[in-house]
mmCIF file of the N, C-alpha and C atoms, coordinates in Angstrom:
data_MODEL
# 
_entry.id   MODEL 
# 
loop_
_atom_site.group_PDB 
_atom_site.id 
_atom_site.type_symbol 
_atom_site.label_atom_id 
_atom_site.label_alt_id 
_atom_site.label_comp_id 
_atom_site.label_asym_id 
_atom_site.label_entity_id 
_atom_site.label_seq_id 
_atom_site.pdbx_PDB_ins_code 
_atom_site.Cartn_x 
_atom_site.Cartn_y 
_atom_site.Cartn_z 
_atom_site.occupancy 
_atom_site.B_iso_or_equiv 
_atom_site.pdbx_formal_charge 
_atom_site.auth_seq_id 
_atom_site.auth_comp_id 
_atom_site.auth_asym_id 
_atom_site.auth_atom_id 
_atom_site.pdbx_PDB_model_num 
ATOM 1   N N  . MET A 1 1  ? 107.016 121.214 90.033  1.00 0.00 ? 1  MET A N  1 
ATOM 2   C CA . MET A 1 1  ? 106.697 120.873 91.418  1.00 0.00 ? 1  MET A CA 1 
ATOM 3   C C  . MET A 1 1  ? 105.179 120.845 91.570  1.00 0.00 ? 1  MET A C  1 
ATOM 4   N N  . THR A 1 2  ? 104.671 119.820 92.196  1.00 0.00 ? 2  THR A N  1 
ATOM 5   C CA . THR A 1 2  ? 103.227 119.715 92.394  1.00 0.00 ? 2  THR A CA 1 
ATOM 6   C C  . THR A 1 2  ? 102.855 120.263 93.762  1.00 0.00 ? 2  THR A C  1 
ATOM 7   N N  . SER A 1 3  ? 101.660 120.810 93.829  1.00 0.00 ? 3  SER A N  1 
ATOM 8   C CA . SER A 1 3  ? 101.198 121.318 95.114  1.00 0.00 ? 3  SER A CA 1 
ATOM 9   C C  . SER A 1 3  ? 100.445 120.222 95.846  1.00 0.00 ? 3  SER A C  1 
ATOM 10  N N  . GLU A 1 4  ? 100.458 120.307 97.169  1.00 0.00 ? 4  GLU A N  1 
ATOM 11  C CA . GLU A 1 4  ? 99.736  119.337 97.978  1.00 0.00 ? 4  GLU A CA 1 
ATOM 12  C C  . GLU A 1 4  ? 98.249  119.566 97.846  1.00 0.00 ? 4  GLU A C  1 
ATOM 13  N N  . PRO A 1 5  ? 97.462  118.498 97.765  1.00 0.00 ? 5  PRO A N  1 
ATOM 14  C CA . PRO A 1 5  ? 96.015  118.677 97.694  1.00 0.00 ? 5  PRO A CA 1 
ATOM 15  C C  . PRO A 1 5  ? 95.488  119.340 98.954  1.00 0.00 ? 5  PRO A C  1 
ATOM 16  N N  . SER A 1 6  ? 94.451  120.109 98.767  1.00 0.00 ? 6  SER A N  1 
ATOM 17  C CA . SER A 1 6  ? 93.815  120.713 99.936  1.00 0.00 ? 6  SER A CA 1 
ATOM 18  C C  . SER A 1 6  ? 92.933  119.672 100.608 1.00 0.00 ? 6  SER A C  1 
ATOM 19  N N  . ASN A 1 7  ? 92.516  119.940 101.812 1.00 0.00 ? 7  ASN A N  1 
ATOM 20  C CA . ASN A 1 7  ? 91.647  119.030 102.555 1.00 0.00 ? 7  ASN A CA 1 
ATOM 21  C C  . ASN A 1 7  ? 90.190  119.419 102.387 1.00 0.00 ? 7  ASN A C  1 
ATOM 22  N N  . ASP A 1 8  ? 89.864  120.091 101.269 1.00 0.00 ? 8  ASP A N  1 
ATOM 23  C CA . ASP A 1 8  ? 88.488  120.505 101.028 1.00 0.00 ? 8  ASP A CA 1 
ATOM 24  C C  . ASP A 1 8  ? 87.574  119.295 100.990 1.00 0.00 ? 8  ASP A C  1 
ATOM 25  N N  . SER A 1 9  ? 86.370  119.462 101.494 1.00 0.00 ? 9  SER A N  1 
ATOM 26  C CA . SER A 1 9  ? 85.386  118.384 101.514 1.00 0.00 ? 9  SER A CA 1 
ATOM 27  C C  . SER A 1 9  ? 84.314  118.640 100.472 1.00 0.00 ? 9  SER A C  1 
ATOM 28  N N  . VAL A 1 10 ? 83.735  117.577 99.992  1.00 0.00 ? 10 VAL A N  1 
ATOM 29  C CA . VAL A 1 10 ? 82.650  117.654 99.037  1.00 0.00 ? 10 VAL A CA 1 
ATOM 30  C C  . VAL A 1 10 ? 81.442  117.029 99.723  1.00 0.00 ? 10 VAL A C  1 
ATOM 31  N N  . PHE A 1 11 ? 80.557  117.874 100.264 1.00 0.00 ? 11 PHE A N  1 
ATOM 32  C CA . PHE A 1 11 ? 79.442  117.408 101.078 1.00 0.00 ? 11 PHE A CA 1 
ATOM 33  C C  . PHE A 1 11 ? 78.137  117.412 100.305 1.00 0.00 ? 11 PHE A C  1 
ATOM 34  N N  . GLN A 1 12 ? 77.192  116.577 100.760 1.00 0.00 ? 12 GLN A N  1 
ATOM 35  C CA . GLN A 1 12 ? 75.823  116.656 100.278 1.00 0.00 ? 12 GLN A CA 1 
ATOM 36  C C  . GLN A 1 12 ? 75.172  117.849 100.955 1.00 0.00 ? 12 GLN A C  1 
ATOM 37  N N  . SER A 1 13 ? 74.006  118.250 100.466 1.00 0.00 ? 13 SER A N  1 
ATOM 38  C CA . SER A 1 13 ? 73.321  119.413 101.027 1.00 0.00 ? 13 SER A CA 1 
ATOM 39  C C  . SER A 1 13 ? 72.971  119.215 102.500 1.00 0.00 ? 13 SER A C  1 
ATOM 40  N N  . ASP A 1 14 ? 72.772  117.968 102.943 1.00 0.00 ? 14 ASP A N  1 
ATOM 41  C CA . ASP A 1 14 ? 72.461  117.740 104.351 1.00 0.00 ? 14 ASP A CA 1 
ATOM 42  C C  . ASP A 1 14 ? 73.721  117.654 105.211 1.00 0.00 ? 14 ASP A C  1 
ATOM 43  N N  . GLY A 1 15 ? 74.898  117.809 104.600 1.00 0.00 ? 15 GLY A N  1 
ATOM 44  C CA . GLY A 1 15 ? 76.145  117.807 105.346 1.00 0.00 ? 15 GLY A CA 1 
ATOM 45  C C  . GLY A 1 15 ? 76.745  116.440 105.571 1.00 0.00 ? 15 GLY A C  1 
ATOM 46  N N  . SER A 1 16 ? 76.068  115.371 105.130 1.00 0.00 ? 16 SER A N  1 
ATOM 47  C CA . SER A 1 16 ? 76.608  114.028 105.348 1.00 0.00 ? 16 SER A CA 1 
ATOM 48  C C  . SER A 1 16 ? 77.761  113.758 104.390 1.00 0.00 ? 16 SER A C  1 
ATOM 49  N N  . SER A 1 17 ? 78.683  112.932 104.835 1.00 0.00 ? 17 SER A N  1 
ATOM 50  C CA . SER A 1 17 ? 79.831  112.598 103.998 1.00 0.00 ? 17 SER A CA 1 
ATOM 51  C C  . SER A 1 17 ? 80.445  111.298 104.481 1.00 0.00 ? 17 SER A C  1 
ATOM 52  N N  . ALA A 1 18 ? 81.347  110.779 103.673 1.00 0.00 ? 18 ALA A N  1 
ATOM 53  C CA . ALA A 1 18 ? 82.102  109.582 104.028 1.00 0.00 ? 18 ALA A CA 1 
ATOM 54  C C  . ALA A 1 18 ? 83.583  109.933 103.999 1.00 0.00 ? 18 ALA A C  1 
ATOM 55  N N  . GLN A 1 19 ? 84.368  109.175 104.723 1.00 0.00 ? 19 GLN A N  1 
ATOM 56  C CA . GLN A 1 19 ? 85.815  109.362 104.760 1.00 0.00 ? 19 GLN A CA 1 
ATOM 57  C C  . GLN A 1 19 ? 86.459  108.589 103.619 1.00 0.00 ? 19 GLN A C  1 
ATOM 58  N N  . TYR A 1 20 ? 87.431  109.198 102.975 1.00 0.00 ? 20 TYR A N  1 
ATOM 59  C CA . TYR A 1 20 ? 88.187  108.556 101.901 1.00 0.00 ? 20 TYR A CA 1 
ATOM 60  C C  . TYR A 1 20 ? 89.664  108.768 102.160 1.00 0.00 ? 20 TYR A C  1 
ATOM 61  N N  . ARG A 1 21 ? 90.448  107.846 101.642 1.00 0.00 ? 21 ARG A N  1 
ATOM 62  C CA . ARG A 1 21 ? 91.903  107.950 101.737 1.00 0.00 ? 21 ARG A CA 1 
ATOM 63  C C  . ARG A 1 21 ? 92.481  107.626 100.367 1.00 0.00 ? 21 ARG A C  1 
ATOM 64  N N  . LEU A 1 22 ? 93.303  108.552 99.855  1.00 0.00 ? 22 LEU A N  1 
ATOM 65  C CA . LEU A 1 22 ? 93.974  108.355 98.580  1.00 0.00 ? 22 LEU A CA 1 
ATOM 66  C C  . LEU A 1 22 ? 95.432  108.034 98.877  1.00 0.00 ? 22 LEU A C  1 
ATOM 67  N N  . TYR A 1 23 ? 95.843  106.834 98.463  1.00 0.00 ? 23 TYR A N  1 
ATOM 68  C CA . TYR A 1 23 ? 97.220  106.387 98.676  1.00 0.00 ? 23 TYR A CA 1 
ATOM 69  C C  . TYR A 1 23 ? 97.993  106.537 97.368  1.00 0.00 ? 23 TYR A C  1 
ATOM 70  N N  . PHE A 1 24 ? 99.079  107.315 97.396  1.00 0.00 ? 24 PHE A N  1 
ATOM 71  C CA . PHE A 1 24 ? 99.995  107.380 96.259  1.00 0.00 ? 24 PHE A CA 1 
ATOM 72  C C  . PHE A 1 24 ? 101.037 106.300 96.467  1.00 0.00 ? 24 PHE A C  1 
ATOM 73  N N  . LEU A 1 25 ? 101.292 105.523 95.407  1.00 0.00 ? 25 LEU A N  1 
ATOM 74  C CA . LEU A 1 25 ? 102.191 104.379 95.505  1.00 0.00 ? 25 LEU A CA 1 
ATOM 75  C C  . LEU A 1 25 ? 103.542 104.694 94.882  1.00 0.00 ? 25 LEU A C  1 
ATOM 76  N N  . ASP A 1 26 ? 104.556 103.952 95.302  1.00 0.00 ? 26 ASP A N  1 
ATOM 77  C CA . ASP A 1 26 ? 105.902 104.123 94.744  1.00 0.00 ? 26 ASP A CA 1 
ATOM 78  C C  . ASP A 1 26 ? 105.908 103.738 93.265  1.00 0.00 ? 26 ASP A C  1 
ATOM 79  N N  . GLY A 1 27 ? 107.049 103.879 92.620  1.00 0.00 ? 27 GLY A N  1 
ATOM 80  C CA . GLY A 1 27 ? 107.163 103.596 91.198  1.00 0.00 ? 27 GLY A CA 1 
ATOM 81  C C  . GLY A 1 27 ? 106.764 102.188 90.802  1.00 0.00 ? 27 GLY A C  1 
ATOM 82  N N  . ILE A 1 28 ? 106.981 101.227 91.679  1.00 0.00 ? 28 ILE A N  1 
ATOM 83  C CA . ILE A 1 28 ? 106.616 99.842  91.397  1.00 0.00 ? 28 ILE A CA 1 
ATOM 84  C C  . ILE A 1 28 ? 105.134 99.613  91.688  1.00 0.00 ? 28 ILE A C  1 
ATOM 85  N N  . GLY A 1 29 ? 104.561 100.453 92.529  1.00 0.00 ? 29 GLY A N  1 
ATOM 86  C CA . GLY A 1 29 ? 103.148 100.333 92.855  1.00 0.00 ? 29 GLY A CA 1 
ATOM 87  C C  . GLY A 1 29 ? 102.853 99.403  94.006  1.00 0.00 ? 29 GLY A C  1 
ATOM 88  N N  . THR A 1 30 ? 103.863 99.172  94.868  1.00 0.00 ? 30 THR A N  1 
ATOM 89  C CA . THR A 1 30 ? 103.662 98.227  95.970  1.00 0.00 ? 30 THR A CA 1 
ATOM 90  C C  . THR A 1 30 ? 103.789 98.864  97.353  1.00 0.00 ? 30 THR A C  1 
ATOM 91  N N  . ILE A 1 31 ? 104.393 100.043 97.431  1.00 0.00 ? 31 ILE A N  1 
ATOM 92  C CA . ILE A 1 31 ? 104.620 100.696 98.725  1.00 0.00 ? 31 ILE A CA 1 
ATOM 93  C C  . ILE A 1 31 ? 103.924 102.056 98.727  1.00 0.00 ? 31 ILE A C  1 
ATOM 94  N N  . ILE A 1 32 ? 103.238 102.360 99.815  1.00 0.00 ? 32 ILE A N  1 
ATOM 95  C CA . ILE A 1 32 ? 102.563 103.646 99.940  1.00 0.00 ? 32 ILE A CA 1 
ATOM 96  C C  . ILE A 1 32 ? 103.618 104.728 100.165 1.00 0.00 ? 32 ILE A C  1 
ATOM 97  N N  . ALA A 1 33 ? 103.657 105.692 99.250  1.00 0.00 ? 33 ALA A N  1 
ATOM 98  C CA . ALA A 1 33 ? 104.607 106.791 99.351  1.00 0.00 ? 33 ALA A CA 1 
ATOM 99  C C  . ALA A 1 33 ? 104.000 107.973 100.112 1.00 0.00 ? 33 ALA A C  1 
ATOM 100 N N  . ARG A 1 34 ? 102.688 108.153 99.987  1.00 0.00 ? 34 ARG A N  1 
ATOM 101 C CA . ARG A 1 34 ? 102.009 109.274 100.639 1.00 0.00 ? 34 ARG A CA 1 
ATOM 102 C C  . ARG A 1 34 ? 100.518 108.973 100.664 1.00 0.00 ? 34 ARG A C  1 
ATOM 103 N N  . ALA A 1 35 ? 99.828  109.509 101.654 1.00 0.00 ? 35 ALA A N  1 
ATOM 104 C CA . ALA A 1 35 ? 98.375  109.310 101.753 1.00 0.00 ? 35 ALA A CA 1 
ATOM 105 C C  . ALA A 1 35 ? 97.702  110.624 102.103 1.00 0.00 ? 35 ALA A C  1 
ATOM 106 N N  . TYR A 1 36 ? 96.519  110.814 101.552 1.00 0.00 ? 36 TYR A N  1 
ATOM 107 C CA . TYR A 1 36 ? 95.700  111.990 101.863 1.00 0.00 ? 36 TYR A CA 1 
ATOM 108 C C  . TYR A 1 36 ? 94.316  111.524 102.266 1.00 0.00 ? 36 TYR A C  1 
ATOM 109 N N  . GLU A 1 37 ? 93.794  112.099 103.329 1.00 0.00 ? 37 GLU A N  1 
ATOM 110 C CA . GLU A 1 37 ? 92.434  111.827 103.775 1.00 0.00 ? 37 GLU A CA 1 
ATOM 111 C C  . GLU A 1 37 ? 91.548  112.998 103.398 1.00 0.00 ? 37 GLU A C  1 
ATOM 112 N N  . PHE A 1 38 ? 90.320  112.681 102.973 1.00 0.00 ? 38 PHE A N  1 
ATOM 113 C CA . PHE A 1 38 ? 89.345  113.726 102.683 1.00 0.00 ? 38 PHE A CA 1 
ATOM 114 C C  . PHE A 1 38 ? 87.950  113.137 102.815 1.00 0.00 ? 38 PHE A C  1 
ATOM 115 N N  . GLU A 1 39 ? 86.961  114.001 102.773 1.00 0.00 ? 39 GLU A N  1 
ATOM 116 C CA . GLU A 1 39 ? 85.572  113.592 102.878 1.00 0.00 ? 39 GLU A CA 1 
ATOM 117 C C  . GLU A 1 39 ? 84.842  113.933 101.595 1.00 0.00 ? 39 GLU A C  1 
ATOM 118 N N  . ALA A 1 40 ? 83.869  113.102 101.244 1.00 0.00 ? 40 ALA A N  1 
ATOM 119 C CA . ALA A 1 40 ? 83.006  113.361 100.092 1.00 0.00 ? 40 ALA A CA 1 
ATOM 120 C C  . ALA A 1 40 ? 81.654  112.725 100.356 1.00 0.00 ? 40 ALA A C  1 
ATOM 121 N N  . ALA A 1 41 ? 80.635  113.247 99.688  1.00 0.00 ? 41 ALA A N  1 
ATOM 122 C CA . ALA A 1 41 ? 79.270  112.770 99.899  1.00 0.00 ? 41 ALA A CA 1 
ATOM 123 C C  . ALA A 1 41 ? 79.049  111.376 99.335  1.00 0.00 ? 41 ALA A C  1 
ATOM 124 N N  . ARG A 1 42 ? 79.745  111.044 98.250  1.00 0.00 ? 42 ARG A N  1 
ATOM 125 C CA . ARG A 1 42 ? 79.568  109.726 97.634  1.00 0.00 ? 42 ARG A CA 1 
ATOM 126 C C  . ARG A 1 42 ? 80.804  109.385 96.815  1.00 0.00 ? 42 ARG A C  1 
ATOM 127 N N  . ASP A 1 43 ? 80.893  108.123 96.385  1.00 0.00 ? 43 ASP A N  1 
ATOM 128 C CA . ASP A 1 43 ? 82.067  107.636 95.664  1.00 0.00 ? 43 ASP A CA 1 
ATOM 129 C C  . ASP A 1 43 ? 82.371  108.446 94.407  1.00 0.00 ? 43 ASP A C  1 
ATOM 130 N N  . GLU A 1 44 ? 81.353  108.808 93.649  1.00 0.00 ? 44 GLU A N  1 
ATOM 131 C CA . GLU A 1 44 ? 81.574  109.536 92.397  1.00 0.00 ? 44 GLU A CA 1 
ATOM 132 C C  . GLU A 1 44 ? 82.298  110.854 92.642  1.00 0.00 ? 44 GLU A C  1 
ATOM 133 N N  . LEU A 1 45 ? 81.914  111.566 93.691  1.00 0.00 ? 45 LEU A N  1 
ATOM 134 C CA . LEU A 1 45 ? 82.582  112.832 94.014  1.00 0.00 ? 45 LEU A CA 1 
ATOM 135 C C  . LEU A 1 45 ? 83.996  112.593 94.526  1.00 0.00 ? 45 LEU A C  1 
ATOM 136 N N  . ALA A 1 46 ? 84.187  111.537 95.293  1.00 0.00 ? 46 ALA A N  1 
ATOM 137 C CA . ALA A 1 46 ? 85.523  111.197 95.779  1.00 0.00 ? 46 ALA A CA 1 
ATOM 138 C C  . ALA A 1 46 ? 86.442  110.850 94.608  1.00 0.00 ? 46 ALA A C  1 
ATOM 139 N N  . LEU A 1 47 ? 85.917  110.160 93.608  1.00 0.00 ? 47 LEU A N  1 
ATOM 140 C CA . LEU A 1 47 ? 86.709  109.841 92.415  1.00 0.00 ? 47 LEU A CA 1 
ATOM 141 C C  . LEU A 1 47 ? 87.134  111.108 91.679  1.00 0.00 ? 47 LEU A C  1 
ATOM 142 N N  . GLU A 1 48 ? 86.235  112.075 91.575  1.00 0.00 ? 48 GLU A N  1 
ATOM 143 C CA . GLU A 1 48 ? 86.575  113.343 90.922  1.00 0.00 ? 48 GLU A CA 1 
ATOM 144 C C  . GLU A 1 48 ? 87.699  114.056 91.666  1.00 0.00 ? 48 GLU A C  1 
ATOM 145 N N  . VAL A 1 49 ? 87.598  114.096 92.988  1.00 0.00 ? 49 VAL A N  1 
ATOM 146 C CA . VAL A 1 49 ? 88.641  114.740 93.790  1.00 0.00 ? 49 VAL A CA 1 
ATOM 147 C C  . VAL A 1 49 ? 89.969  114.017 93.602  1.00 0.00 ? 49 VAL A C  1 
ATOM 148 N N  . ALA A 1 50 ? 89.954  112.694 93.742  1.00 0.00 ? 50 ALA A N  1 
ATOM 149 C CA . ALA A 1 50 ? 91.179  111.906 93.626  1.00 0.00 ? 50 ALA A CA 1 
ATOM 150 C C  . ALA A 1 50 ? 91.815  112.087 92.250  1.00 0.00 ? 50 ALA A C  1 
ATOM 151 N N  . GLU A 1 51 ? 91.006  112.019 91.194  1.00 0.00 ? 51 GLU A N  1 
ATOM 152 C CA . GLU A 1 51 ? 91.553  112.143 89.847  1.00 0.00 ? 51 GLU A CA 1 
ATOM 153 C C  . GLU A 1 51 ? 92.172  113.508 89.598  1.00 0.00 ? 51 GLU A C  1 
ATOM 154 N N  . SER A 1 52 ? 91.694  114.529 90.278  1.00 0.00 ? 52 SER A N  1 
ATOM 155 C CA . SER A 1 52 ? 92.282  115.862 90.112  1.00 0.00 ? 52 SER A CA 1 
ATOM 156 C C  . SER A 1 52 ? 93.666  115.952 90.756  1.00 0.00 ? 52 SER A C  1 
ATOM 157 N N  . TRP A 1 53 ? 93.995  115.018 91.631  1.00 0.00 ? 53 TRP A N  1 
ATOM 158 C CA . TRP A 1 53 ? 95.291  115.018 92.326  1.00 0.00 ? 53 TRP A CA 1 
ATOM 159 C C  . TRP A 1 53 ? 96.302  114.035 91.734  1.00 0.00 ? 53 TRP A C  1 
ATOM 160 N N  . LEU A 1 54 ? 95.905  113.169 90.826  1.00 0.00 ? 54 LEU A N  1 
ATOM 161 C CA . LEU A 1 54 ? 96.753  112.060 90.377  1.00 0.00 ? 54 LEU A CA 1 
ATOM 162 C C  . LEU A 1 54 ? 98.044  112.478 89.684  1.00 0.00 ? 54 LEU A C  1 
ATOM 163 N N  . GLU A 1 55 ? 97.936  113.334 88.691  1.00 0.00 ? 55 GLU A N  1 
ATOM 164 C CA . GLU A 1 55 ? 99.093  113.786 87.913  1.00 0.00 ? 55 GLU A CA 1 
ATOM 165 C C  . GLU A 1 55 ? 99.928  112.616 87.383  1.00 0.00 ? 55 GLU A C  1 
ATOM 166 N N  . GLY A 1 56 ? 99.245  111.572 86.901  1.00 0.00 ? 56 GLY A N  1 
ATOM 167 C CA . GLY A 1 56 ? 99.927  110.449 86.279  1.00 0.00 ? 56 GLY A CA 1 
ATOM 168 C C  . GLY A 1 56 ? 100.584 109.466 87.228  1.00 0.00 ? 56 GLY A C  1 
ATOM 169 N N  . ARG A 1 57 ? 100.344 109.604 88.517  1.00 0.00 ? 57 ARG A N  1 
ATOM 170 C CA . ARG A 1 57 ? 100.975 108.705 89.494  1.00 0.00 ? 57 ARG A CA 1 
ATOM 171 C C  . ARG A 1 57 ? 100.100 107.492 89.781  1.00 0.00 ? 57 ARG A C  1 
ATOM 172 N N  . SER A 1 58 ? 100.735 106.414 90.257  1.00 0.00 ? 58 SER A N  1 
ATOM 173 C CA . SER A 1 58 ? 100.003 105.231 90.712  1.00 0.00 ? 58 SER A CA 1 
ATOM 174 C C  . SER A 1 58 ? 99.329  105.571 92.035  1.00 0.00 ? 58 SER A C  1 
ATOM 175 N N  . ALA A 1 59 ? 98.080  105.147 92.179  1.00 0.00 ? 59 ALA A N  1 
ATOM 176 C CA . ALA A 1 59 ? 97.347  105.466 93.405  1.00 0.00 ? 59 ALA A CA 1 
ATOM 177 C C  . ALA A 1 59 ? 96.199  104.488 93.596  1.00 0.00 ? 59 ALA A C  1 
ATOM 178 N N  . GLU A 1 60 ? 95.705  104.455 94.837  1.00 0.00 ? 60 GLU A N  1 
ATOM 179 C CA . GLU A 1 60 ? 94.500  103.694 95.187  1.00 0.00 ? 60 GLU A CA 1 
ATOM 180 C C  . GLU A 1 60 ? 93.618  104.578 96.041  1.00 0.00 ? 60 GLU A C  1 
ATOM 181 N N  . LEU A 1 61 ? 92.310  104.516 95.794  1.00 0.00 ? 61 LEU A N  1 
ATOM 182 C CA . LEU A 1 61 ? 91.326  105.244 96.588  1.00 0.00 ? 61 LEU A CA 1 
ATOM 183 C C  . LEU A 1 61 ? 90.546  104.246 97.423  1.00 0.00 ? 61 LEU A C  1 
ATOM 184 N N  . TRP A 1 62 ? 90.492  104.496 98.726  1.00 0.00 ? 62 TRP A N  1 
ATOM 185 C CA . TRP A 1 62 ? 89.793  103.624 99.675  1.00 0.00 ? 62 TRP A CA 1 
ATOM 186 C C  . TRP A 1 62 ? 88.796  104.429 100.491 1.00 0.00 ? 62 TRP A C  1 
ATOM 187 N N  . SER A 1 63 ? 87.721  103.752 100.901 1.00 0.00 ? 63 SER A N  1 
ATOM 188 C CA . SER A 1 63 ? 86.787  104.283 101.887 1.00 0.00 ? 63 SER A CA 1 
ATOM 189 C C  . SER A 1 63 ? 86.598  103.177 102.914 1.00 0.00 ? 63 SER A C  1 
ATOM 190 N N  . GLY A 1 64 ? 87.230  103.348 104.062 1.00 0.00 ? 64 GLY A N  1 
ATOM 191 C CA . GLY A 1 64 ? 87.229  102.280 105.058 1.00 0.00 ? 64 GLY A CA 1 
ATOM 192 C C  . GLY A 1 64 ? 87.865  101.039 104.457 1.00 0.00 ? 64 GLY A C  1 
ATOM 193 N N  . PRO A 1 65 ? 87.199  99.876  104.547 1.00 0.00 ? 65 PRO A N  1 
ATOM 194 C CA . PRO A 1 65 ? 87.779  98.642  104.008 1.00 0.00 ? 65 PRO A CA 1 
ATOM 195 C C  . PRO A 1 65 ? 87.530  98.448  102.504 1.00 0.00 ? 65 PRO A C  1 
ATOM 196 N N  . ARG A 1 66 ? 86.794  99.378  101.874 1.00 0.00 ? 66 ARG A N  1 
ATOM 197 C CA . ARG A 1 66 ? 86.456  99.237  100.450 1.00 0.00 ? 66 ARG A CA 1 
ATOM 198 C C  . ARG A 1 66 ? 87.479  99.931  99.554  1.00 0.00 ? 66 ARG A C  1 
ATOM 199 N N  . LYS A 1 67 ? 88.045  99.175  98.629  1.00 0.00 ? 67 LYS A N  1 
ATOM 200 C CA . LYS A 1 67 ? 88.883  99.808  97.609  1.00 0.00 ? 67 LYS A CA 1 
ATOM 201 C C  . LYS A 1 67 ? 87.952  100.285 96.504  1.00 0.00 ? 67 LYS A C  1 
ATOM 202 N N  . ILE A 1 68 ? 87.998  101.590 96.231  1.00 0.00 ? 68 ILE A N  1 
ATOM 203 C CA . ILE A 1 68 ? 87.119  102.190 95.232  1.00 0.00 ? 68 ILE A CA 1 
ATOM 204 C C  . ILE A 1 68 ? 87.717  102.061 93.835  1.00 0.00 ? 68 ILE A C  1 
ATOM 205 N N  . LYS A 1 69 ? 89.020  102.387 93.697  1.00 0.00 ? 69 LYS A N  1 
ATOM 206 C CA . LYS A 1 69 ? 89.653  102.340 92.382  1.00 0.00 ? 69 LYS A CA 1 
ATOM 207 C C  . LYS A 1 69 ? 91.170  102.326 92.530  1.00 0.00 ? 69 LYS A C  1 
ATOM 208 N N  . THR A 1 70 ? 91.822  101.719 91.541  1.00 0.00 ? 70 THR A N  1 
ATOM 209 C CA . THR A 1 70 ? 93.280  101.715 91.436  1.00 0.00 ? 70 THR A CA 1 
ATOM 210 C C  . THR A 1 70 ? 93.664  102.385 90.126  1.00 0.00 ? 70 THR A C  1 
ATOM 211 N N  . TRP A 1 71 ? 94.650  103.276 90.171  1.00 0.00 ? 71 TRP A N  1 
ATOM 212 C CA . TRP A 1 71 ? 95.187  103.917 88.974  1.00 0.00 ? 71 TRP A CA 1 
ATOM 213 C C  . TRP A 1 71 ? 96.633  103.489 88.813  1.00 0.00 ? 71 TRP A C  1 
ATOM 214 N N  . ARG A 1 72 ? 97.012  103.147 87.603  1.00 0.00 ? 72 ARG A N  1 
ATOM 215 C CA . ARG A 1 72 ? 98.393  102.823 87.259  1.00 0.00 ? 72 ARG A CA 1 
ATOM 216 C C  . ARG A 1 72 ? 98.768  103.677 86.062  1.00 0.00 ? 72 ARG A C  1 
ATOM 217 N N  . PRO A 1 73 ? 99.959  104.264 86.058  1.00 0.00 ? 73 PRO A N  1 
ATOM 218 C CA . PRO A 1 73 ? 100.365 105.044 84.881  1.00 0.00 ? 73 PRO A CA 1 
ATOM 219 C C  . PRO A 1 73 ? 100.532 104.123 83.682  1.00 0.00 ? 73 PRO A C  1 
ATOM 220 N N  . ASN A 1 74 ? 100.509 104.702 82.520  1.00 0.00 ? 74 ASN A N  1 
ATOM 221 C CA . ASN A 1 74 ? 100.688 103.897 81.296  1.00 0.00 ? 74 ASN A CA 1 
ATOM 222 C C  . ASN A 1 74 ? 102.042 103.221 81.311  1.00 0.00 ? 74 ASN A C  1 
ATOM 223 N N  . PRO A 1 75 ? 102.078 101.943 80.960  1.00 0.00 ? 75 PRO A N  1 
ATOM 224 C CA . PRO A 1 75 ? 103.372 101.239 80.930  1.00 0.00 ? 75 PRO A CA 1 
ATOM 225 C C  . PRO A 1 75 ? 104.238 101.779 79.798  1.00 0.00 ? 75 PRO A C  1 
ATOM 226 N N  . LEU A 1 76 ? 105.513 101.541 79.906  1.00 0.00 ? 76 LEU A N  1 
ATOM 227 C CA . LEU A 1 76 ? 106.424 101.943 78.835  1.00 0.00 ? 76 LEU A CA 1 
ATOM 228 C C  . LEU A 1 76 ? 106.105 101.158 77.568  1.00 0.00 ? 76 LEU A C  1 
ATOM 229 N N  . PRO A 1 77 ? 106.280 101.766 76.406  1.00 0.00 ? 77 PRO A N  1 
ATOM 230 C CA . PRO A 1 77 ? 105.956 101.060 75.166  1.00 0.00 ? 77 PRO A CA 1 
ATOM 231 C C  . PRO A 1 77 ? 107.010 100.024 74.761  1.00 0.00 ? 77 PRO A C  1 
ATOM 232 N N  . PHE A 1 78 ? 108.053 99.876  75.574  1.00 0.00 ? 78 PHE A N  1 
ATOM 233 C CA . PHE A 1 78 ? 109.119 98.923  75.273  1.00 0.00 ? 78 PHE A CA 1 
ATOM 234 C C  . PHE A 1 78 ? 109.640 98.333  76.569  1.00 0.00 ? 78 PHE A C  1 
ATOM 235 N N  . PRO A 1 79 ? 110.208 97.135  76.550  1.00 0.00 ? 79 PRO A N  1 
ATOM 236 C CA . PRO A 1 79 ? 110.741 96.519  77.778  1.00 0.00 ? 79 PRO A CA 1 
ATOM 237 C C  . PRO A 1 79 ? 112.018 97.234  78.233  1.00 0.00 ? 79 PRO A C  1 
ATOM 238 N N  . LEU A 1 80 ? 112.243 97.255  79.541  1.00 0.00 ? 80 LEU A N  1 
ATOM 239 C CA . LEU A 1 80 ? 113.435 97.896  80.094  1.00 0.00 ? 80 LEU A CA 1 
ATOM 240 C C  . LEU A 1 80 ? 114.683 97.037  79.928  1.00 0.00 ? 80 LEU A C  1 
ATOM 241 N N  . ALA A 1 81 ? 114.554 95.729  79.878  1.00 0.00 ? 81 ALA A N  1 
ATOM 242 C CA . ALA A 1 81 ? 115.727 94.850  79.805  1.00 0.00 ? 81 ALA A CA 1 
ATOM 243 C C  . ALA A 1 81 ? 115.865 94.205  78.452  1.00 0.00 ? 81 ALA A C  1 
# 
């Protein structure tokens, strides 16, 4: 069982930050199964936070209208059909 990510923020020393949203996608990768909002000082820190929550799941990281990154689990080494 996985634990829910905390809403901890990663701020710059001056306290400024940006809003990020991590969308976990369904098995096909087309429907949002769950979303988490958090704050970080910059994209690199937001990527670190998001990657710590992935656990091999498909996900997308967004900041407002900008898609920062998409993660897809490794495909199966053989076809299903």
